[in-house]
N, C-alpha and C positions, 0 to 999 in steps of 0.2 A: 327853444322852449324856455320860458321863464322859470327860474328856480323857485321851487315851492317854499313858502315862508314857514318856518318851524313854529309849532304851537308853544305855549308857555310850558306845558307838561314836558314836551320834548327837550326844550332848553334846560329845564331843571334836571332831567334825567341824564343829559349829556354833560352836565357840569358847567354849562354856559351861564354867564352872569346876566341877570335881568337888568334892563334899564330902569331908571327911576320912574318913568311913565308906566312901564309894565308892572313894576312892584305896586304902584299906587292903584292901578286898575285892578290887579289881582286882589289886593287887600279889600277894596270895595266890594268885589264879587263875593269873597269869602264871608264878609260880615253881613251880607244881605241874606234874606230868607231863602231865596233860590239862586245859588251861584251860577247856574247854567253851565257848569263844567261836567266833563265826562267822569263818571264814577269808575275808578280803577280797582279799588279794593272795597267791595260792598260789605265784607265781613271784617271790618277793621275796628280796632280799639286803640285808645291812647292811654299811656301811663305816665304820670308825673312821679318820678323816683325821688325818694327822700331817705334820710338816715334812719328815721324811726317808723315811718309809714309810707305807703304808696297810694296815690289816688288814681282810680281807674275809671275811664269813661267808655261806655258802649253806646251804639245808636239808640235813640230815644224809644224806638218801637220794639226793642229787644227786652226791656225790663221796665217795671214801674219806677224803679230807682236807678236811673242810668249811670249815676256817678256814685262810686262807693270807695270807702277807705279801708285798706288792709294793713296790718302790721308787718314788720320786717322779719318776724320769726319764721322758721322753716314751715311750721304748721300753717301759718297765715298765707305764706306763698303758695302752698298746695291748695288752700281754700280759694285763693285768687284764681289759680289755674283752672280748678274745677268749675268755678262760676263762669269764667270766660267760655269754656267748652260747652257748658249747659246753655249759653246764650248764642251759640253758633259762631263764635269768633274764631277766625282762622289765622289772622295776622294782627300783630300789635306793633306800635311805635313808641319808643321811649328814648329820652336823651341819655347820653353817656355822662352821668353825674358821678364823679369820683370813681369809686369801685363798688358803690352800692347796687349798681345794676347787674353785676356779674352773677350773683346768686339767683336773682330773679330770672335772668335770661336762661340760665341752665335749667331751672325748674320748668319754665315755659317750653323750651325746646324739647325737654324730655317727654312732654305731653303732646308733642307734635304740632305746636303752635309756632308759626313763623314769626321771628322777632326782627324788627328793624331797629338797630341801635344807631341813632342819628346824632349828628353834630349839632350842638346848640346854636352854632353860627348859622346853620341852615334855617332855623326857625326864626332867628332875629331878622333875616331879610324880609320876612312876612310877619311883622310884629302883631301880636294879639295882646289881650289884657293879661295881667300877671297876678294870678292867684293860683293856689293848688288845684282847685276845682276847674277853673277856667283854662288853666294850662293843659290839663289832660284832655279837655274837650277840644282845645285848639290843635293839639297833636293828632287827635282822632280825625278831625276835619281835614287837616293837611294830608294825612296818610290816606284817607278815603279817596281823595282826588289825585293821589299819586304825586304829590309835590314834595316828598321827602326821599332822600337817597340813603340807602343802607351803607353803613360804614364797613370798611374792609376789616375782616377778622381772619387770621391764619387758622389752619386746621388745629385740632386738639393736640396732636403730637408736637407740632411746632410751638404751641403755647407753653408746653412743659419745658421745652428747650429755652424759650424766651424767659421764663421765670428764673431758671437757674442762671442764665447768662446775665440777666439784670442784677441778680443777687451777687454774682461774682464781681460784676463791675463796681458795685457799691463797696464790696470788701477790698478790692484793689485800691479804690479811692481812700478808704480808711487806712490801709497800710501805707499809702503815700503820705498821708497826713502824719502818721506815726514817725516816718522818716524825717519829716520837717521838724517835728517836736524834738527828735534826737539831736538834730543839728542846732536847734535853738538852745538846748541844754548844754551842748558842747561849747558853743560860743559864750554862753553865760559863764562857764568855767574857764574861759579864755583858752580853750583847746582849739587851735586853728587847723583842725584836721581837714576841713573842707577846702583849705587853700593849698593843700599838698596832694590830695587825691580827688578825682573828679566825682566820685560817687561813694558816699558813706554807706550805701546799702550793699556794696560789693563785698568780696571776700575779705580784703584787708580792713575796710571800715568796720564791718561787723565783728571781725576778730578782735580789733582794738577796743571797740565799745563794750563788748562782752567781758573782756579782760578787766576793763575799768569797773564794770558793775561787780565783778567778783572780788575787787579790792586791790588790783595792781595799780601802783602810782608811779613807778619808775619809768620815765619817758624812754630810756634806752631799751628796756625790756619790752615795752609796748611797740617800739619801732622795729624790733626783730620779728614781729608778727607780719611784717610787710611781705606781700606776695611778689614774686620775681617779675611779674608783668608791670608793676608800678614803676613809673619813671622817676619819681622822687627817691632820693637816697635815704638810708637809715638816719643819717645826720639831720637832714631836713625834717624828717618825720619826728625825730626826737625833739628838735627845737619847737616844732608846732604843738607838741604834747606837754609843754611846760605850762601848767595852769595853777589856779588856786582851787582847792577841793572843798566846796561848800556841801555840807551834809544834806541840806534840803534839796539842792539841785541834783545831787547824786541819787537821792531817793526818787526824784521825778524821772531821771534817766532810767532807773531800774524798772519803774512802772511802765514807761513807754516801751521798753524792750519787751516786756512780757505781753503787752498789748499787740505789738508787732508780730510776735511769735503766734499769738492766738489768731490774728487775721490770716497769716500765712497757712496755718493749719486748716482754717475754714475754707480758704481758697483751694487747697488741695482736695478737701472733701467735695467742693463744688465741681472740680475737674473730674473726679471719679464719677459723680452722678451725671455730669454732662456727657462723658464718654458713653455711659450706659444708655442715655436717651438717644444719642446720635447713632448708636450701633443698630437700633431697631428701625431707623428710618430707611425706607426703600432706596435702592440704587436707581438713579435716574439716567436714562440713556436718550439723549437727544438725537434726532435724525440730522446728520451733517449734510447740507445740501451740495457740497462739493469739496474740493481741496481747499485747505486753508490759504488765505491770501498770501502770496509770496512777497518777500521783501523786494524793494526797488533794486533793479540790476545796478551793480557797481557800488552798492552800499552794504556794508556789513552790519547786520542787526546787533546792537549792543545789548547783551543780556544784563539782567539785574545783578549787581554785585552781591556775591554770597556773604552773608553776615551770620553771626551766631544767633541762636534763638533768643529773642527778646525775653527780658526777665518776667514779664507778666503774662506770657503766653502759657496755655495749658501744657501739662507734662506729656500728653500723648500727641500723636501725629495729627494735629487738627487740619492741616492743609490737605492731607490725603482724604480725610473724612468729608471735607467740604467739596472736593472735586467729585467724590463718589455720589454725594447727595444732590448737588446742584447739576451734575452732568457736564460741567465745564470748569476750567481752572480760571476763576475770576482774578486771581493774584497775578496773572500775566499782564494785566492792565497796570501801567505805572501809576502809583498813587494809591492803589488798593492792595493792602497787605492782608495777612490771615485774620487779624482782628476785625478789620472792616468787613471782610467776607463773612465772618461769623455773625456780626451785627445784622447783615443783610439776611442771612439764613434765619436767625432767631426772630426777627421782626416780620419777615415776609413769608419765609418758606421758599421752596424751589419753584413754585408755580406762580406765574404772574398773569394768568389768563383773565383775572378780574380787571385788568387795565387794558383798554382797547389798543393803545399804542404808547410809544415812549413819551409823547407829550403829556398824555393824561397821567402817566406815572410820575413825571417831573412835577406836574402841577399838584398831585397828591402829596408830594414831599415838600411843597411850598418853596420850590426852587425857581419859581417864575414870579414876575411882578404882578400885582393886582391892578388891573386896568378897569377904569370906569368909562364906558363908551355910551354916548347918547347921540342919536341922530347920525350915526356913522363917524362921529368925531370923538377922539379920546380926550376926556376932560381932566383926568388925573391918572397918575401911575405911581404906586408906592409899594415898597417891599412889605411883605406880610411876615410877621414874626412866626418862626417855626420851632416847635418842640420835638420834632421828629428825630429819633436817635439815628436813623439812617442818614438824614440830611446833615446832621452834625458830623457824623463819621466821614461822609463824602467831602465836607468842607475841610476837615483835617487832612484828608488825602489830597485835596487840591492844593493846600498850602505846602505840602511836602514836595510838590513838583517844581518849586522855584529854582532849584539847581540841578534838575534832572536833564540829562543829555538824551532826550527822547522827543518823539513827536508831541506828546502831551505836555512835556516840559516847555517846549518852544511855544506851543499854543498858549499856555498859561502866562508866560513872560510877555507875549504879545498883548494879551488882555490887560496885564498890569500896566503896560505902556499906554493903553487907550482909556482906561477908567480907573477909579479909585480902588483901593485895596479890597474892601468888603465886597464891592460889586464884582470885581474880578474873581474873587474866591467863589462867590455864589454862581457866577456864570460857568466857571470851570467845574464846580460840583454838579451843575445841571448837565454838562456834557458827560461827566463820568456816570451820572444816573442813566443817561441814554445808552451809553456803552453797556452798562450792566443789564439793562432791559434787552438789548439786542443779543447779548451772550446767552441769557437765560431763556429766551424765546426762540432764537434761531439756531443756537448750538454752534455758531461759528467760532473758530479759534482766533484769538486776538494776536495780531502780529504788529510789532512796533516798526514803523518806517524810518524813525530817526529824526533828529532835529533838523538836519540838513535838508531833508525832503520837505519839511514844513516851510523852511525859509525859501527854498526854491519855488514852491508853489505860491507863496505869498508874493515873491518878486514878480512872478508871471502875472498874477492878478493885478498888481500895481501897474505893470506895463500896459496891460489891456485897458485899464482905466485911463491912463495917460493918453493912449492913442485915441480913445473915445472922446476925451475932452479936447484934444487937438483937432479932431475932425469936426467937432461942433463949432469951432472957431475958424474953419477953413484952412487949417494948417496940417502939417504932416510931421510926425515924430521920426527923427533920423538918428540912428545910433552914433555915438561919438567914435 
C-alpha cells in the first residue's frame, strides 16, 4: 500500500519543514478570499504584542470592529480578556515578543482562554504584510487553520526555579568579573600574585587581597597568610608581592572586593530560595523496565574521579535533590555534572512528554542542522544559531569529554578526528541530549562501557566495511 502523503497542516504540526513550492502555494491560499483549508480553531483570535499597547483581531462576524487596540496596563488586559470572552473566543495566538507577552498570557489563562505563544520564525515562513493591525489579523488567520505550533512552557513551579537559577547564574558571572578586576588591579600594582597561585579567589588569594585592602604592605607578612596546600613557598610569594602602591588603584581594589562580597551574599540568598523551591517539587519515580545494563565482561567500569565541591555550586546537596525530582541520576553520564543537571531541570522540568521522541527534543534544542529539501533533494544545509541554555550547557559538557577515559570520551575524540571542532562539539551535544531524553523518559540507569569497548566496536565496524569493499571487487580479506 502506498504511503499516504501528509497534508500541509500535518507537516507544520509535526515540525517538518515545508518546501519552497509548498510555502508559495500556502501563501497564495491564505491571501485569497477562500483559502479552501480546514478550519481547526473556529474560535481563534490573534494578538500583536507591543510594549505600550496590544492589537487584537477576532473574526469579522464576531464584532462590528474586529480589530481593537488595548493598553498594557493591568486594567486594560482585563478589559481585553473580557472582550474576547464576550465574542466567544476560546484560543488566541501571539508572538513571544520580549517579556511583554508574559503578563498578558497570565491574565488570559486565568480567564480560561487557551494561549498559543508562537515563535516569530514560524510566522516568517508564511510571510504576510507587516503592520500592527495586519499582523494580528495574519496571526488569527494562521491560527484558525492550525498552522501555528505552541511553544513549550514548563509548569509554574518549574518557572519559579528557572527564575532563581537564571538570576543566580548572572550573579555568578558578576562575581567572576569582579575576580578579573581584582587581578587587573594587582597587576597594575605589579603584584604578581597570579603567577604564584593558580586562583586568587581561593583561601590564600582572598586572605592576601583583604590584608592589602586593610593596609598591610609588608610582602613577608602577606606571604605568611599562605595556606599549606599552596605549592609556592613563602619566599616566592614575598617576591611576587613587592609592588608600588598607588592610592587610586588601591581604592579600586577595595571597591571591587566589596562588590565581590555583595555578589557572594546574593548568591547565598539565591541558594536559600532555590532550596526552598526545590523542596516542594514532588518526588518522581520512574518505572524501571529491567535491570540496569551491565558492564562488558572483562572490563572494569571506571567511576568518575571524586573531586571537591566546585566553588560555584549551591551550599546544599543539589545532586540528591536532582535525583529525587528527576527520578534518575543524570550525573552518571560523563560530561553532565550537577550544574548542567540543574540547568536541565530549571529549563524543562522532569517531564518531557511534550516531545514525541529524542530527535524532536534535539531539534527543539537546535542541535541539528537545518536542511532545505526540494523534490527529494537537499539543496542546502546550515547550522542554526541557538540561544538555548540547555544546548549551551550540553556543548560545555561535550567539550569536557576530550580527556575522558569513557565510552563518551572515545566517541567525542572520534568525532573530532572526522570533522571540525564546532561541528564535533555540536554532534556530541546532540548525543548527550538523546541520552538525557532516554534517562528522563525510560528511567534506565546509565552504565559506562569504557573507551576500550568503543574502540573495539569501531574496529569491528571498520573490518566489516573493508570486507564488504573487498567483496565488491571480487576479492577476499585475509588476516595478516
